[in-house]
N, C-alpha and C positions, 0 to 999 in steps of 0.2 A: 246247764247240765245239773242233774241231781243224782246223788248216790241213793240207790233204793235197795230194798230187800225183795228178792223174787221168792214168792211162796213155793214151798216144796211141792213135788209131784208133777213138775213140768220141765220141759227142756225147750227153752225159747231161743230163737235165732236172732241174730243181728237184724234190726228192723222190725222186731215184733211190736205190734200195737198192744198196749197194756192198759188196764184199768187199775185203780187203787181201791183195795178193800178198806172200806170206811172204818171198821172196828180196829184194824191193826196197822193200817198205813202201808202194808205190804202190797206189792203189785203182782198181778197175774194176767195171763192172756185175756183180752177183752172177751166178754161173754154176754151178749145181748139178752139172754134169758135169765141172767143172775139178778139178784136183788141186794147184793152186798157192797155195791159201789163199783164193782168191776164191769158193770154193764155200760159204763161211760168210758170212752177212750180218753185217757189222761196223758199219754206219752208214748214215745217210741224208744225201744232199747238201742243203745249205741254200742253194745257188745253182746255176744251170745251169753246165755246163762243156763247152765245145766243144773237145775234144782231138782232133779229126779229123786235124790235121796234126802236132801235137806235144803233149808232155805239158803240162798246165796246172795251176795252183794253184787250189784251191777250198776250201770250208769244209764240214765235215760234223759232224753231231751223232753222238757215239760212245758216250754214256753219260748216265744220269740225265736222261731227257727223256720227255715225252709227245709223241707225234706223231699227226697225223690219219691214220687208216688209209686214208681215201679219197684222200689226197694222195701215198701211196706209189706210186712208179713202178718197175715191174718190166720186165725185158726181154721183148720179144714172144716168145711160145712157151713161157713157163713155165707149168706145169700148176697147177691149184688146189692140189694137194698140195705142190708145190715152194714156192708162195707162202706157204702155211700154215707150212711148215717154216722159211722165212726169217723170218716174223713171230715164231715161237718163238725163233729165234736172236737176233733183235733184243731180244726181251724178256729173254732170259737175260743179255744184255749191259747191261741197264738202260734200254733204249729201248722204251717201252710204246706200241704202236699202239692208239689208241682211236677208236671211232666218234664223230664229232662233236667231236674234240679241237681 
């Protein structure tokens, strides 16, 4: 588990798939269209994070873990292909989504 800072302007649920903004090291919901680092799935939040007004601290799993595939939370509008790519990115980082985990 890693303690992370969730970038302001978002309200992320437990299980949110996040990427790391390269410049700041803060996390935000994965965004395949981004070019700031958050286009790559880097972890899964282990607690909800309401950062609508300001940055907040949270905890994410970033490596060496099995996670329930059904519990992963993706941003609205991601395609099936984008979700599949994010799952592969998580797996390459040591986070393995499993059915019924």
